[in-house]
PLY file of the C-alpha trace (Angstrom):
ply
format ascii 1.0
element vertex 109
property float x
property float y
property float z
element edge 108
property int vertex1
property int vertex2
end_header
-118.64 55.72 -109.64
-118.21 56.34 -113.22
-115.96 59.45 -112.83
-113.73 57.32 -110.60
-113.37 54.87 -113.18
-112.39 57.62 -115.91
-110.16 59.21 -113.77
-108.38 55.84 -113.02
-108.10 55.23 -116.83
-107.07 58.59 -117.76
-103.96 58.27 -114.81
-102.95 55.04 -116.01
-99.42 55.82 -117.80
-98.42 55.87 -121.31
-101.85 57.44 -122.66
-99.98 59.54 -125.42
-97.62 57.06 -126.51
-99.20 53.97 -126.33
-103.24 54.84 -126.48
-105.11 52.15 -125.52
-102.50 49.76 -126.14
-101.27 50.57 -122.45
-103.52 48.50 -120.96
-102.07 45.24 -122.51
-99.63 44.34 -119.60
-102.54 44.60 -117.12
-104.69 42.11 -119.36
-101.73 39.91 -120.02
-101.12 39.71 -116.09
-105.01 39.04 -115.73
-104.80 36.18 -118.25
-101.60 34.51 -116.46
-103.54 34.55 -113.06
-106.48 33.01 -114.41
-104.22 30.33 -116.24
-102.38 29.73 -112.84
-105.66 29.62 -110.82
-107.01 26.95 -113.56
-103.72 24.98 -112.97
-103.28 25.17 -109.27
-106.76 25.25 -108.09
-107.95 21.88 -107.01
-111.56 21.28 -106.01
-112.01 17.75 -104.45
-109.31 15.93 -106.50
-109.96 17.75 -109.86
-108.67 20.85 -111.71
-109.42 22.20 -114.84
-106.67 20.52 -116.83
-107.94 16.76 -115.54
-111.05 17.69 -116.59
-109.86 18.60 -119.99
-107.64 15.66 -120.32
-110.45 13.14 -119.71
-113.05 14.83 -122.00
-110.70 15.42 -124.84
-110.46 11.53 -125.96
-114.07 11.02 -125.72
-114.56 14.11 -128.17
-111.87 12.68 -130.31
-113.27 9.22 -130.86
-116.38 10.41 -132.67
-114.34 12.67 -135.03
-111.99 9.70 -135.68
-114.57 7.53 -136.37
-116.28 10.04 -138.74
-113.16 10.46 -140.61
-111.58 6.85 -140.64
-114.02 4.08 -141.52
-111.12 1.60 -139.97
-111.07 3.37 -136.61
-112.58 0.79 -134.04
-115.27 2.36 -131.76
-114.61 0.65 -128.31
-116.47 1.08 -125.23
-114.15 1.90 -122.19
-114.28 -1.43 -120.68
-113.24 -3.13 -124.04
-109.78 -4.74 -123.59
-108.32 -3.12 -126.48
-108.56 0.71 -126.17
-106.72 2.95 -128.46
-103.19 3.79 -127.53
-104.04 7.47 -126.46
-107.12 6.30 -124.53
-104.78 3.18 -122.68
-102.24 5.52 -121.58
-104.52 8.15 -120.27
-106.64 5.12 -118.16
-102.87 4.17 -117.01
-102.69 7.64 -115.50
-105.98 7.79 -114.01
-105.60 4.63 -111.96
-102.09 5.71 -110.86
-103.60 8.84 -109.29
-106.76 7.08 -107.89
-104.68 4.64 -106.39
-102.04 7.25 -104.89
-104.80 9.34 -103.58
-106.43 6.23 -102.06
-102.99 5.42 -100.25
-102.38 9.12 -99.24
-106.24 8.94 -97.77
-105.54 6.01 -95.79
-102.35 7.38 -94.49
-104.30 10.35 -93.35
-106.91 8.43 -91.55
-104.36 6.65 -89.68
-102.67 9.68 -88.33
0 1
1 2
2 3
3 4
4 5
5 6
6 7
7 8
8 9
9 10
10 11
11 12
12 13
13 14
14 15
15 16
16 17
17 18
18 19
19 20
20 21
21 22
22 23
23 24
24 25
25 26
26 27
27 28
28 29
29 30
30 31
31 32
32 33
33 34
34 35
35 36
36 37
37 38
38 39
39 40
40 41
41 42
42 43
43 44
44 45
45 46
46 47
47 48
48 49
49 50
50 51
51 52
52 53
53 54
54 55
55 56
56 57
57 58
58 59
59 60
60 61
61 62
62 63
63 64
64 65
65 66
66 67
67 68
68 69
69 70
70 71
71 72
72 73
73 74
74 75
75 76
76 77
77 78
78 79
79 80
80 81
81 82
82 83
83 84
84 85
85 86
86 87
87 88
88 89
89 90
90 91
91 92
92 93
93 94
94 95
95 96
96 97
97 98
98 99
99 100
100 101
101 102
102 103
103 104
104 105
105 106
106 107
107 108
């Protein structure tokens, strides 16, 4: 198995001219494929970027509070959310309403 792997590496084009850098296009394509999967793979109604966008403000509040003593610490149920949280909250509510509408339509069909 090891011999087969080394034979594959030796036959990869560009060995004399580029050396180990000849594998960069392969790694670039693998990275692009992973990024594509992270964007488009949806499990349930969640993908990687939805989770990131939801967690980022949660991590940002303690950091901002530590650096700025005037930064208000508010609970998610508070009527006055900071602007970056309130805009994200609206996006989540819109997604939930559209998903409920689409599930209602699919159950009617």
